[in-house]
N, C-alpha and C positions, 0 to 999 in steps of 0.2 A: 578403477579410475587413474589415471597418471597422477605422480605424486605431485605433479608443478601446480596440479588444481589444489588441492589438498594445501600445499603451500600459500598460494594467490587466497584462501579462503581464511588462512590462519594468519596473513598478513592484516586484511579485515578486520578482523576480531581482532589486534593487536593495532590497530590504528594506525598502522606503519604505513604512511601514507605513499613513502617513497620505496620500500619492497614491494608494495600491491603496483604502483607502474612501472618495476625493473621486472618483477616478473612476468607482467602481462607483454612486458616487450621481449622478452624470454620464450613465452609462447608462443609466439609467431616464429622468431627466429626458428625454430625447433618443430616448425608446420604442425602447430597443433591447428585445430578446428575453431576459429574466433568465438565462436557461438557456445561449443563447450564453455571454454573458459569462463565464459560470463556466466553458464546457469550452472556449472559447476564447481566454480572457483567462486565470484563474485557473490551471484547470487547467493549459494549456498553459506557465507558466512555471512549475507546480510540475514538470514536465518538463524545461525546462533546467536545473532547480535539482537535480532528479537527474540529470542527466549533469556540472552541474559538480561534485557531489559525487561521480559517481563517478571522474570524472577527476583527485580530489583536489583541483581548483582550491577548492573547497568544503568546510567539516567541520561536523561536527554544531552549533558553535553560530550557523554560518550556512545551514547548515538549517534549525536552529528557530525565527530570526528570520524566515526566510523564508515558512516555515509560518505563524507569526502574522501576517502580513502578510496572505497568502493566506485565512486565516480570517475575517480583519476586515473584507473585500471581502463572502466567503461571507454570512457574517450580517445585511448588508446587501441583498442577491441572495439568499438564499431564498428568503424573506418574499412576495416577489413571485412566485416561482415556479409556474404554475399546477400543483395537485396532478396528478402520474403526469406532465410534461415531463420531469422527471430521473428517468429509469431506470435503475436498480442494473443494472453489468454480470453482474456475479454475488458469491455469499457468500464469505468467506473467512474458516475457523475458523485461530485463529495463536495459538502459542506458542511458550515457551521448554521444550524437555525435563525430563525429570525427574531431578534433581537437579545444575540447575543455576540460579542466582539471577540471572543477567546477562540484563539487557534492552534495553540500549541498541539496541541493532543490531535486535531485533524492534520495536523501537517507531519506528524510521526508517524500516522496511520497511513498518508497520502506517500510517505516517502517507501515503507515497507512494501506499501504495495506495489508501486512502481518497482522496489527490487525486485519481487518473488514474480516480474512480467503483465502486468496488469495495466493497461494505458489511462491516466487518470485525467479526468476534467475536473477543474480546482477553479468552485465557482464564489471560494474564500469566506469572509463573513458574514452577518446579517442578512441570511438568504431568504428569499418569501419563497411564499408558494409559488408564485407566479414564474420564480426564475426560476427555480427545481425544474417544474414541469416545461418552461421552452426548454432547459436545459435536455430533456429526456426527449423531449418529440424531435429536436437538431442533431442529438448525438446519438441517441437508439443505444442508450449504455446497457448495459446487460445487471448494473447493479447500480443503487441510487442510497449515497452512504451519506446519512445523517450526525452530527455530533451537538452535544450542548453539553455545559458545565456552569450553569445556571437551572435551579429549579422555578426561576421561574419565565422558563420558556420551555418548558416541557409541553405546555400546550397548544405551540407553535410546530413542535416536533407530529404531534399527534394530526393537527393541521396539513402539515406539510406531506404526513404517509396516506392520509387519505386524498387528500387532491391526487397525487400519483396513482394512486390506485384507479381511482376513476379515470384519468387520462391515460395508461396504459400498466395492464393488469397483469403483463407478461415481468415489466421489470422487477427483479429483487431487491429488499428494504431493507439495508441492515442499520443499524444505531449505535450510537454508544456515546459515554460521557460518565460524567462522575455520579450526575444526579439520576444518573438511568438504570434499569437492571429487568433482570428478566419479566419480572411480573408486568410492570410496565411495559416492556418491548412487545408483551403479548398480548395486550389489552387495548394495544394499538395497530394490531395484526403486521408488526412489521417480519420480516423474517428469520433475522437472525437479530444477537445481541451480543456483544463483544465486550468485556471486561477491558481490554488494551489492545496494543497494537498486533501481538503478535495475532491473538483470538481472531483480531478482523482480519487477517491473509489466514489464517486456517479456514475461514469461515465463509469468506470469498471465492476459494476453493473449494467446497464444499455447496453454496451454493449453485455454482454450474456445474458439479461433478466432478469436478477436475480432480486424479488423483496427487499428492504431493511428493 
């Protein structure tokens, strides 16, 4: 792997936005494939950030600054990517379930999945079963990701999972959030439970049979 890719990844982890921009421009000047710089530099850096977040070495503020650094590099590289060179790994419809307005966890998972190469359709907060199923019909996602931070809305999560399964038996369902655990996920027939954003990224790959 080209040393410059490692430098880009390191700069993302170090939250050095200006360095990421400079290195992204250097990669283009040296004739390196921009899609490789994105995958092996920017995305690899965000993968390490996700690991640091999962191990509680980084927290939400660090995660957000790292994402800004990554996006700064992405803005430079994406315009030089040949159309079709970067193919989305799959589409994920994501939202916080009906009755819950807490979306910081959902936003972090969305950020990490986007950095990993997935296309995200964000339904926001307080998402009803009808809105989820409508999005599945319209967007034809590979995965539906449901989040909640409140024990009082766990029944809503169960109802949404049931509605999605009735509508589309092919869509993979992943769930997460503070009150949710593996046993609950199994009880509502979700396909995957993730304890944090890093696990959600790993789970999305596993559900679609993609090797990281």
